[in-house]
N, C-alpha and C positions, 0 to 999 in steps of 0.2 A: 678505366685508368689502369695502367700496368703497375705491377708490384715493384717496390724498390728492392734492389738486391743487397743483402747483407754480406759484406766482404770478410766477416769473421776475423777482423784484426784484433789481436789480443796481446796485452803486455806480457803475459806468461809464455807466449810463443813468438820468439824473435823472427822466425821465418814468415810470420803472417803480418807483421807490422807494416803499416802504410805510412809514407812520409813524403812531404813536399809535393810540389806540382808534378803531375804525370805519374805518380807512384802506382796508380791503379792500372796503368797501361804496361805493355811489354817494355823491356829495356830499350832505350833509344839506339838507333843505328848511328854509324859515324856521320852519315848525311843529315840525319835529324839533329844531331848535336851541332853540326856546322850551321844549320839553319837557325837554331836557337842562339848561338853565339853571334851570328850575323845580325839577328834582330836586336839583341842586347846592345851591341856597339852602334847600330844604326840609330838607336834611341838616345845615344850620347851617355849611356850609363857606364860606370866604371866597373869592369869585370873583376871578380875575385874568386879564388878557388879555396874551398874548405874541405875537410875530411874528418871522419870519425869512425870508430869501430862499430859494426852493426849492433852489438849488444848494448852499447851506450847511446844509441840513436835518440832515445826519448829522455834520457836522464842528464846529459851533460852538454856543455858547449861544444861546438865543432871547433877543431883546430884550424887555424888559418895557415894556408900554404903560402908562404912569403907574404908580402904586402899586397893590397889591392893594386891592380894595374891601372892607375889613374891615367886617364886620357888615351888608353890603348885602343886603337881602331883596327889593328891587324888581327884578323880572325885566326890566322895560322899560329900566331904567337900565343894567343889565349888557349887554343886547343893544345899546343905543345906544352904549356904549363900544366894543363889538366892531365895530360898523358904522363908528364914527369911526376906529378903527385900520385897518380895511380900506380906508376912503376915503383915509387918509393914506399907506397903503402898499399900493397896488392890486395889485402883483405878488407880494406876500409871502403865505406861509401865515399864518393867524391861528389861534391856539390858545386855548381856554378851559381854565383850570386852577381846580380847587377845592381850596383848602388846608384840611386838617382840622387845626385847632389843638389838638384833644385828643390826636391821635396824632402830631402834629408831622410830618405827611407830606402828600403830595398824595392827596386822595381820588379825584380824577378829573383827566384831562388828555386833551383831544381837539381835533383840528384841525376848526374849524367853517367856515372859509373857506379854500379852496385857491388858492394863487397860480398864476401861469402857469409851466408847466414849459418848460425850454429845449430 
């Protein structure tokens, strides 16, 4: 059996912290983000954009960027809102959330743009 790799994520080192789905992988490309948004809206989930400062990643609530986009199925509009959030908050992590209104839960949550680490 192969050994499990320790990612050495520590609260004392903000640059090492892991967060949300896909955080152990390299940052997503524009095409990969598009595929995730496409999947999210194809499931009928309501997209929402959130952001936070990297140093508060584990300690505070994420800020909501506008209201969730209830019923939005246009992938370009969701990506445009994520880009607008990133532009307005260039140092913050930006997260895409898919709210599943049938289960009343998050169907997906992933950081799609990573902020600068301190």
